[in-house]
C-alpha positions in Angstrom: -4.2 48.3 -39.9 -6.0 46.3 -37.4 -2.7 44.5 -36.5 -1.0 47.6 -36.0 -3.8 48.8 -33.5 -3.6 45.4 -31.7 0.0 46.0 -31.6 -0.3 49.2 -29.7 -2.7 47.5 -27.3 -0.3 44.8 -26.5 2.5 47.4 -25.7 0.1 49.2 -23.4 -0.9 46.1 -21.5 2.6 45.1 -21.0 3.4 48.7 -19.5 0.7 47.8 -16.8 2.3 44.5 -15.9 3.3 44.4 -12.1 7.1 44.4 -11.2 6.8 40.8 -9.9 5.7 39.7 -13.1 8.9 41.1 -14.9 11.4 39.8 -12.3 13.7 37.1 -12.5 14.3 34.6 -15.5 11.3 33.4 -17.7 8.7 34.3 -15.0 5.3 33.8 -16.3 3.5 37.0 -17.3 0.0 35.1 -16.7 -2.0 36.3 -19.5 -2.7 35.0 -23.1 -1.5 36.9 -26.1 -4.6 36.3 -28.2 -6.5 38.4 -25.9 -4.1 41.2 -26.7 -2.7 40.7 -30.2 -5.3 38.9 -32.4 -4.4 37.5 -35.9 -7.2 36.2 -38.0 -4.8 33.4 -39.1 -1.5 32.2 -37.7 1.3 34.7 -38.6 3.3 34.4 -41.6 7.1 34.9 -41.1 9.9 35.9 -43.3 13.5 34.6 -43.0 16.1 37.5 -42.2 19.3 37.5 -44.2 22.7 37.3 -42.6 21.3 35.7 -39.5 21.2 31.9 -38.1 17.6 31.4 -39.2 15.9 34.4 -37.5 12.3 34.8 -38.7 10.2 38.0 -38.2 6.5 38.9 -38.6 5.7 41.5 -40.9 3.4 44.3 -41.1 3.2 44.9 -37.4 4.7 47.4 -35.0 6.0 45.2 -32.7 9.4 43.3 -33.0 8.0 39.8 -33.1 10.7 37.1 -33.9 10.7 33.4 -34.2 14.1 31.8 -33.4 15.1 28.5 -32.1 11.7 27.1 -31.5 10.5 30.5 -29.5 8.7 33.4 -30.1 10.4 36.5 -29.0 9.4 40.2 -28.4 11.1 43.2 -26.8 9.8 46.3 -25.1 11.5 48.9 -22.9 14.7 47.2 -23.2 13.6 43.9 -21.8 12.7 40.6 -23.6 9.8 38.2 -23.5 9.3 34.8 -25.1 6.7 32.2 -25.6 6.6 28.7 -27.2 3.6 29.8 -29.3 2.6 33.2 -31.0 -0.7 32.9 -28.9 0.5 31.3 -25.7 1.7 32.6 -22.4 4.7 35.2 -22.2 7.5 35.0 -20.0 10.0 37.6 -19.2 13.7 36.7 -20.1 16.3 38.1 -18.2 19.0 38.0 -21.0 19.3 39.4 -24.4 18.8 36.5 -26.9 21.6 35.6 -28.9 20.3 36.2 -32.2 19.5 39.7 -31.8 23.0 41.3 -32.4 22.9 39.3 -35.7 19.9 41.3 -36.7 20.5 44.4 -38.8 18.8 47.4 -37.1 17.5 48.6 -40.6 15.7 45.4 -41.4 12.3 47.3 -41.4 13.4 49.8 -44.2 14.9 46.9 -46.0 11.6 44.9 -45.9 9.5 47.9 -47.2 11.9 48.7 -50.0 12.5 45.1 -50.9 16.1 45.8 -50.8 18.7 44.2 -48.5 22.0 46.4 -48.3 21.3 47.8 -51.9 20.6 44.3 -53.5 16.9 43.3 -54.7 15.4 41.2 -51.8 12.8 38.7 -53.2 11.6 37.6 -49.9 8.5 35.2 -49.5 6.0 34.6 -46.7 6.2 31.4 -44.8 3.2 30.0 -43.0 3.4 29.1 -39.6 2.8 25.3 -40.0 5.7 25.1 -42.5 8.0 26.9 -40.0 7.0 24.7 -36.9 7.5 21.5 -39.1 10.7 22.4 -40.7 12.7 24.9 -38.7 15.0 22.4 -37.1 15.9 20.7 -40.4 16.4 24.0 -42.2 18.9 25.3 -39.4 21.0 22.0 -39.8 21.0 22.0 -43.6 21.4 25.8 -44.1 18.4 25.7 -46.3 18.0 29.5 -46.5 21.7 30.3 -47.3 21.7 27.7 -49.9 18.5 28.6 -51.5 19.4 31.9 -53.3 21.0 33.5 -50.0 17.7 34.4 -48.4 16.2 35.4 -51.6 18.6 38.4 -51.9 19.8 38.8 -55.6 23.6 38.8 -56.3 24.5 38.8 -52.5 27.4 37.6 -50.9 27.2 36.8 -47.0 29.5 38.9 -44.9 32.7 37.3 -43.8 33.3 36.0 -40.0 35.4 39.1 -39.4 32.9 41.6 -40.8 30.2 40.0 -38.8 32.2 40.3 -35.6 32.8 44.0 -36.1 28.9 44.5 -36.8 28.2 42.7 -33.6 30.3 44.9 -31.6 29.0 48.0 -33.3 25.4 46.8 -32.8 26.1 46.1 -29.0 27.3 49.6 -28.4 24.3 51.0 -30.1 22.0 48.6 -28.4 23.3 49.5 -24.8 23.4 53.4 -25.6 19.6 53.5 -26.0 17.9 55.3 -23.1 15.3 52.4 -22.7 17.9 49.8 -22.2 19.9 51.8 -19.9 16.8 52.5 -17.9 15.9 48.6 -17.9 19.5 47.8 -16.8 19.4 50.4 -13.9 16.0 48.7 -12.9 17.7 45.3 -13.1 20.4 46.5 -10.8 18.1 47.9 -8.3 16.1 44.7 -8.2 19.1 42.7 -7.6 20.2 44.8 -4.8 16.8 44.5 -3.1 17.0 40.8 -3.4 20.5 40.5 -1.9 19.5 43.0 1.1 17.5 40.2 3.0 20.6 37.8 2.5 23.1 40.4 4.1 20.9 41.3 6.8 20.6 37.6 7.8 24.4 37.2 7.7 25.1 40.4 9.7 22.7 39.6 12.6 24.5 39.6 15.8 24.3 36.6 18.1 22.4 36.9 21.1 24.6 37.4 24.1 23.5 35.7 27.4 23.4 38.2 30.4 26.4 38.1 32.7 24.1 36.6 35.5 23.0 33.7 33.5 26.7 33.1 32.8 27.6 33.2 36.4 24.9 30.9 37.3 26.1 28.4 34.8 29.7 28.5 36.3 28.4 28.0 39.8 26.1 25.3 38.8 29.0 23.3 37.3 30.9 22.6 40.7 27.5 21.6 42.2 26.9 19.0 39.7 30.5 17.7 40.0 30.3 17.7 43.9 26.9 15.5 43.5 28.7 13.1 41.3 31.5 12.8 44.0 29.0 12.3 46.7 27.4 9.6 44.8 30.8 7.9 44.3 31.9 8.2 47.8 29.6 5.8 49.6 30.7 3.1 47.0 34.3 3.7 48.1 33.7 3.8 51.8 31.6 0.5 51.3 34.4 -1.2 49.7 36.7 0.1 52.6 34.5 -0.9 55.2 33.9 -4.6 53.6 37.7 -4.9 53.4 38.3 -3.6 56.8 35.6 -5.9 58.2 37.4 -8.9 56.3 40.4 -8.1 58.1 38.9 -7.8 61.5 37.3 -11.1 61.1 40.5 -12.8 60.1 42.3 -11.2 63.1 39.5 -12.5 65.4 39.8 -16.0 64.0 43.6 -15.8 64.6 43.1 -14.6 68.3 40.5 -17.3 68.8 42.6 -19.9 67.3 45.6 -18.9 69.5 43.5 -18.7 72.6 42.1 -22.3 71.9 45.6 -23.7 71.2 46.6 -22.2 74.7 44.0 -23.4 76.6 44.6 -27.0 75.1 48.2 -26.7 76.4 47.0 -25.7 79.6 44.8 -28.6 80.2 47.6 -30.9 79.1 49.8 -29.5 81.6 47.2 -30.1 84.4 46.9 -33.7 83.4 
């Protein structure tokens, strides 16, 4: 009875969690389970027939499972998981793979000790045994070989039958009002997350005023003109140097011509 009360308290506190704690994949809820759901001893589990080694915690109102090294619980169509039953819980953005292998009537089967009409001699497994052996039990198919999960004269369902059951359970699951409500919340959250991205992409480029563009166009010829003015003195200097050299050469020729003429004149006088 105490465990059931603690289970109700756990669900009530989950409802009070902020939206930011539920968003995304595996976001830490930032509270410890022992302060909400307290066990006097580590919880015992029972292996669930017709599953890939899914264990459940009996005698509590919360659907608390152990599978693949994680503790799992569901609330309002969403899923949470933790590495320890008394650890920190995190929101999981997807339905775990094992869930559609779980028979929806498993609680009734547990209370009546019958699985699909067959006597179910289940046994409780302590937490330490599960933590130490769940990997090897999964690899060796320990529970299927050991008396078909404790169900007397029970034959496991075939692969085709399992596929049909999984499809039916999926349809039933997604038809639940709490699941549909949770999916709508997830869609709205994704839309809100994508809005800033779209707005950033759609932001128009800042256009410069027409006056600034005209100033830039006017400034370009001035820069080019300055470059030309800087280059012109060099060209003129080279021309002046070449003209000066030619002028000197012409003067030397004239001087040489005059001196030769004068020498000839002196010779004639002699």
